C-alpha positions in Angstrom: 9.8 17.9 -89.4 10.1 18.9 -92.8 8.0 20.2 -95.4 4.0 19.2 -95.9 2.4 18.3 -98.5 -1.7 20.0 -98.1 -4.9 18.8 -98.9 -8.6 18.8 -97.1 -11.0 16.6 -97.2 -14.6 17.5 -97.0 -17.2 15.3 -95.4 -20.9 16.2 -94.0 -19.6 19.8 -92.9 -16.0 20.2 -94.2 -12.7 18.3 -93.6 -8.8 18.6 -94.3 -5.8 16.5 -95.3 -2.0 17.8 -95.6 1.5 16.3 -96.7 4.2 17.8 -95.0 8.5 16.7 -94.8 9.6 15.3 -91.2 13.3 15.0 -90.5 14.8 12.2 -88.6 18.4 11.7 -87.5 20.0 8.5 -88.7 23.7 7.1 -87.9 23.9 11.1 -86.9 23.1 12.5 -90.8 19.7 14.1 -91.1 17.1 12.3 -93.2 13.5 13.1 -94.3 10.3 11.8 -94.8 6.9 12.9 -95.7 3.8 13.2 -93.6 0.7 12.7 -94.6 -2.2 14.3 -92.7 -6.1 14.1 -93.1 -9.5 15.6 -90.5 -13.0 15.3 -91.4 -14.0 18.9 -90.8 -17.6 17.8 -88.9 -16.3 14.8 -86.4 -12.7 15.9 -86.3 -11.6 12.2 -87.0 -7.8 12.4 -87.7 -5.6 10.4 -89.7 -1.4 10.3 -90.2 1.1 8.2 -92.3 4.8 8.6 -93.5 6.0 8.4 -97.3 9.4 8.5 -98.9 7.9 10.4 -101.8 5.2 13.5 -102.5 4.5 12.7 -106.0 1.1 12.5 -107.6 0.5 8.3 -107.1 1.8 8.9 -103.6 -0.6 11.7 -102.9 -3.5 9.6 -104.3 -2.6 6.1 -102.2 -2.3 8.9 -98.7 -5.8 9.7 -99.7 -6.8 6.3 -100.1 -5.3 5.3 -96.6 -7.3 8.1 -95.4 -10.3 7.2 -96.7 -10.1 3.2 -95.7 -9.3 4.9 -92.2 -11.9 7.0 -91.9 -14.3 3.7 -93.5 -15.9 5.8 -96.4 -15.6 8.5 -99.2 -16.0 12.3 -98.7 -18.3 14.5 -100.5 -15.4 17.0 -101.2 -11.5 17.8 -101.1 -9.9 20.6 -100.4 -6.2 21.2 -101.3 -3.1 23.4 -101.0 -1.8 24.5 -104.0 0.8 21.9 -105.0 1.7 20.5 -108.0 0.4 16.7 -107.1 -3.2 18.6 -107.2 -3.1 21.4 -109.0 -1.2 23.2 -111.7 -3.0 26.4 -112.4 -5.4 28.8 -112.9 -7.7 29.6 -116.1 -9.5 33.1 -114.8 -11.5 31.5 -112.1 -11.0 28.0 -113.1 -8.8 25.6 -111.6 -6.5 23.3 -113.6 -6.2 20.5 -112.1 -3.2 17.5 -112.2 -5.3 15.1 -114.9 -4.3 12.3 -112.7 -5.8 13.8 -109.3 -8.7 14.9 -111.5 -9.4 11.5 -112.6 -9.1 10.0 -109.5 -11.4 12.5 -107.8 -13.9 12.2 -110.7 -14.1 8.5 -110.8 -14.9 8.8 -107.0 -17.4 11.5 -107.2 -15.3 13.6 -104.8 -15.7 17.7 -105.7 -12.1 18.3 -105.6 -11.2 22.5 -104.1 -8.1 24.3 -103.8 -7.2 27.0 -100.7 -6.9 30.6 -101.9 -3.4 31.8 -102.1 -2.1 33.4 -98.9 -5.5 32.7 -97.2 -4.5 30.2 -94.4 -7.7 30.2 -92.5 -8.8 28.4 -95.3 -7.4 25.2 -94.2 -7.4 26.0 -90.5 -8.2 22.4 -88.7 -5.2 20.6 -90.9 -2.7 23.5 -90.1 -3.8 23.0 -86.6 -3.2 19.6 -86.7 0.6 19.9 -88.0 1.1 21.8 -85.0 -0.5 19.0 -83.1 1.5 16.3 -84.7 4.8 18.3 -84.6 4.4 19.0 -80.5 2.5 15.8 -79.8 4.3 13.0 -82.0 7.2 13.6 -83.9 9.7 14.9 -80.8 11.7 11.8 -79.5 9.9 9.1 -81.7 12.1 6.4 -82.3 11.8 3.5 -85.2 13.9 0.9 -87.3 11.9 1.7 -90.7 9.0 3.4 -92.0 6.5 0.6 -91.4 7.5 0.8 -87.7 6.6 4.5 -87.6 3.3 4.7 -89.4 2.3 1.7 -86.7 3.1 4.3 -84.1 0.9 7.0 -86.0 -1.8 5.1 -86.5 -2.0 4.2 -82.6 -1.4 7.7 -82.0 -4.3 8.7 -83.9 -6.2 5.9 -82.4 -5.8 7.5 -79.5 -6.5 10.9 -80.4 -9.6 9.8 -81.7 -11.3 9.0 -78.8 -10.7 12.2 -76.7 -12.7 15.2 -76.7 -11.8 17.6 -79.2 -11.3 21.0 -77.8 -13.5 22.8 -80.5 -16.4 20.6 -80.8 -16.6 19.3 -77.4 -16.8 15.8 -78.5 -15.3 13.1 -79.1 -14.3 12.5 -82.7 -14.8 9.0 -82.6 -18.5 9.6 -81.5 -19.6 12.2 -84.2 -18.0 10.1 -86.8 -20.8 7.9 -87.1 -23.0 11.2 -88.5 -20.1 12.1 -90.8 -22.5 10.7 -93.8 -19.4 9.3 -95.8 -20.2 7.0 -98.7 -19.4 3.7 -99.1 -15.6 2.6 -100.6 -15.6 1.0 -104.3 -14.6 -2.8 -103.9 -12.2 -4.6 -106.1 -10.4 -3.6 -109.2 -13.0 0.0 -109.1 -10.6 0.7 -106.0 -7.2 -0.9 -106.7 -6.6 0.6 -109.8 -6.0 4.2 -108.6 -2.8 3.5 -105.8 -1.2 1.4 -108.8 1.6 2.2 -110.4 3.7 1.6 -113.6 7.0 0.7 -113.5 9.5 -1.4 -116.3 11.1 -4.7 -115.3 15.0 -4.6 -116.3 15.8 -7.8 -118.3 17.4 -10.0 -115.4 14.1 -9.5 -113.9 13.7 -6.9 -111.3 11.8 -4.0 -110.9 12.7 -1.2 -109.0 9.8 0.6 -106.3 10.5 3.0 -103.6 14.3 2.6 -103.3 14.4 -1.6 -103.4 14.9 -3.9 -106.6 12.2 -7.1 -105.8 12.9 -9.9 -108.2 10.1 -11.2 -110.0 9.4 -15.2 -111.2 10.3 -16.4 -114.8 6.7 -17.4 -115.5 4.8 -15.7 -117.0 8.0 -13.9 -118.8 7.7 -10.2 -118.2 11.6 -8.7 -118.7 12.0 -5.8 -120.4 8.0 -4.9 -120.3 6.0 -2.4 -118.0 3.8 -3.6 -115.0 1.9 -2.3 -112.5 2.7 -2.0 -109.1 0.1 -1.7 -105.9 1.3 -1.2 -102.6 -1.1 -2.0 -99.9 -0.9 -3.4 -96.4 2.7 -3.8 -96.3 2.9 -5.9 -99.6 3.7 -5.3 -103.4 1.4 -6.6 -105.5 2.5 -6.9 -109.3 0.2 -6.8 -112.3 1.0 -8.0 -115.9 -2.0 -7.7 -118.6 -4.3 -7.1 -115.8 -3.4 -10.6 -114.1 -1.8 -10.8 -111.0 2.0 -12.5 -111.3 3.3 -11.8 -107.6 2.8 -11.0 -104.0 5.2 -9.6 -102.2 6.7 -8.5 -98.7 7.3 -5.0 -98.5 10.9 -4.3 -97.8 10.9 -0.5 -96.0 14.4 0.0 -96.2 15.9 1.5 -99.1 18.8 0.1 -101.3 18.0 -3.6 -100.7 18.3 -5.8 -103.5 15.4 -8.9 -103.1 15.4 -12.1 -105.5 12.3 -14.0 -106.0 13.2 -18.0 -105.7 11.7 -18.4 -109.2 13.3 -15.7 -110.7 16.0 -17.4 -112.8 14.6 -21.0 -112.8 14.7 -20.9 -116.6 18.3 -20.6 -116.7 20.6 -23.1 -116.3 23.5 -22.8 -113.5 26.9 -21.9 -114.6 28.3 -24.9 -113.1 26.5 -27.4 -115.3 27.4 -25.2 -118.5 31.2 -26.0 -117.6 30.8 -29.9 -117.2 29.5 -29.9 -120.1 31.8 -30.4 -123.5 31.0 -28.0 -126.3 32.7 -29.6 -129.7 34.6 -27.1 -131.6 33.5 -28.3 -135.0 32.4 -31.7 -136.5 34.1 -33.8 -139.5 32.0 -34.9 -141.9 32.5 -37.9 -145.0 33.3 -35.7 -148.5 30.8 -36.5 -151.0 31.7 -39.1 -153.9 31.7 -37.3 -157.1 31.6 -39.2 -160.3 34.5 -38.2 -162.8 32.6 -37.6 -166.8 34.1 -36.6 -170.1 33.4 -33.6 -171.0 32.4 -34.7 -174.3 28.9 -36.2 -172.3 27.9 -32.7 -171.2 28.2 -31.3 -174.7 25.8 -34.3 -175.8 23.7 -33.2 -173.2 22.9 -29.8 -174.6 23.4 -31.5 -178.1 26.2 -29.4 -178.9 28.9 -30.8 -181.5 32.2 -32.0 -179.7 34.9 -29.8 -181.2 37.9 -32.1 -182.9 
């Protein structure tokens, strides 16, 4: 496993989340994924997912996925001192990453930050890291990130139905007492998971290492659109309207052309068959020849003799 991003969610009596890097082997080379771990403090319900990036928008999407798995919002989120969440301290006041601060404030989640060099403040999630390293990751086989996330989801489902060592209760049974708040609906929820992307002039946008083609209508080439990844789909919005729903490609460096991407562009073959004239011959104008004296008389001038 590689580096983790840490965060902690607090429900009824506290909870934790964490994001860490995990290493895997492909074709004899070492690669890296980032694993996100969340645990609710009272019930000890766990959730893990794997992503390709560890920036702030990805962190927020991971937290949203955890909230959807737990089917509710916690009262507080205790995080590690990572730049995607926490920037610095102003005396005793944390300076939060503005994107994360907006996310937490709009959802009514109180942000908390762990004290430096105090691992006991996030003990629940630190123990979860060891459980994942020893219980899930060793020997796992997968073809792409979607498959490893399906395995991680099934592993969490099994773990959450076993007796927890500390509470001596099944997390799923205590989850109903967690008192989580309902999730927002529609745009009030979806907007937090969207990222801005600029569309190239040939109609492609880049997302997670894949180039996705967009339809020719409405014309969005050269403009900025919003991209929302969810349930293995990439939804693209322009000016508040959904313009495309694309199947997410888990492998990087793919180019996916949209069937209507170049529908407004004439095929090159048809252009070659059309004869384009190089010039146009026109009939010269018929100019009447007059005596110069007629022009002098027109302007009341005496003709010199």
